[in-house]
C-alpha positions, 0 to 999 in steps of 0.5 A: 369641969373641963377646959372649952375647946379653943381650937376652932379660934386657932383655925385661919381665916380664908385667905387668897395664895398669890406667890411670889412668882406671880407677884414678881411676874411680868404680867403682873407688874404690868397690870393696872392697879385696879386689876391688881386689886380685883386679881385675888378675887379671881384667884379665889373664886374657884373653891379649890386648892391652887395646887390641885390639877383641876383648879385651872379648869374650873368655871367660875362667874363674876357678875358686875354686881359682885365686882360692885360689892368687892369695891369696883365700879361697873365702868372700871370693871370690864377694863379689868376684865379684858387687862387680866384676859391680856395679861394671861391670869384669866381666860373667857368660857362663856360671854354672858350679858345681851346674848343671854338677854341680861340673864346670864353672866360672864364665865371665866377660868383662871389661867397659867398663861401669866407665865409666859407674857413677854415671851415669845410663845405668849398668846394674848386673848381679848373680848374682842377675839372672843367674838370671832373664835366662839363655838358651841357656846365657849372660847375656842382661843382660850379653850383647854386640851381636855374634851368636854362632852357637855358642849358638844 
């Protein structure tokens, strides 16, 4: 008889990395409590390493149904999204909902604009601006410098 392999028991469960820089930033301190509670779900949504260069370019959806399953009410979820956008943690990519006959979800991308929050170079993004700066299905305000051929 051999020993049992217990290596699978030693593995850590999945977790979401939130750096001390993020936790100590003014942007994080100014978030509402609901937005602070939902931020780890937004950070963990793209299934990529946070140190990977393509992490901030990874697009993901976050539906209201998913938010309810995470413990957030539907009424609060819109405020959470707006607060995370204003403080620079997420950027809108595509707006779902009524535009998509309620068959599409909002598409987001994590952002590192929070590092500039409170400084003169900070660009504040809101849903109101999203409607005005909407071109080819994507927000031009939050557009990255990487060109995308599939939306042209």
